[in-house]
N, C-alpha and C positions, 0 to 999 in steps of 0.2 A: 504494500500500500504506500509506503513511504517512497519507494522508487517511482511509482506512478505520480505521486504528488510533486516530487522534484522535477520529473519530466514535463508535467503540465505547467508548473510554474505559477499557478493561480491560487494555490492554497498553502498555508503554512505546513511544513513537514511535520508529521506526527498527528495531524488533526484527525485523520481517519482512525488511527490506532486509539486515540483518546475517546472517540465516540463509538467504537465498535460494540462494546457491551451494551450501551444504552440503545443503540439502533436495533440490536437483535434481542433485547431483553424479553420481548413478548413471546418469542420461541414458537410462534404459530406460523407454519408454512404449509402450502399444499404440496410442494415438492422442494427438495434441496439437492443442489449439485455442489460437490467439493471441487472447486476450480483449481485447487492446489494439487490434488492427487489425480484428477481426471483431466483429460484433454478437452478442448472445446468440442471436438467430435463426439467424445464419450458423453459429455453433458447433453449435447443436442440429441443423441440417440436415446438417452434416458428420458428426456422430456417428450420426445416423439412417442415412446412406448407408454409413458405415463398418461398422456392426455386423453386417449380414447376411452379409458376407464374412469376418467374424472373430468367430464365435460364442463362442469361448473366449478368456479373457485369457491372454496369454503373458508379459507383463512380469514378473509376480511369480515365475513359474518361472525366467525368465532371471536374475532377481536372486538367487534361492536358489542356482542353479547357480554363480553368480559368487563366492559366499562362500567 
């Protein structure tokens, strides 16, 4: 994340790291891809396989209900 921030040059280095826990604190997702351990192709294939069995998103509804 810090490498991307430095390359973009439009954010203070370390901003994403500092916000990581807060941004993902809700822990509710319809699908998750590990972009560190999986290639872009592997993530795309996972999503392609996931979507037909899950045609409607549920994470946003669960987040609304949790408020």
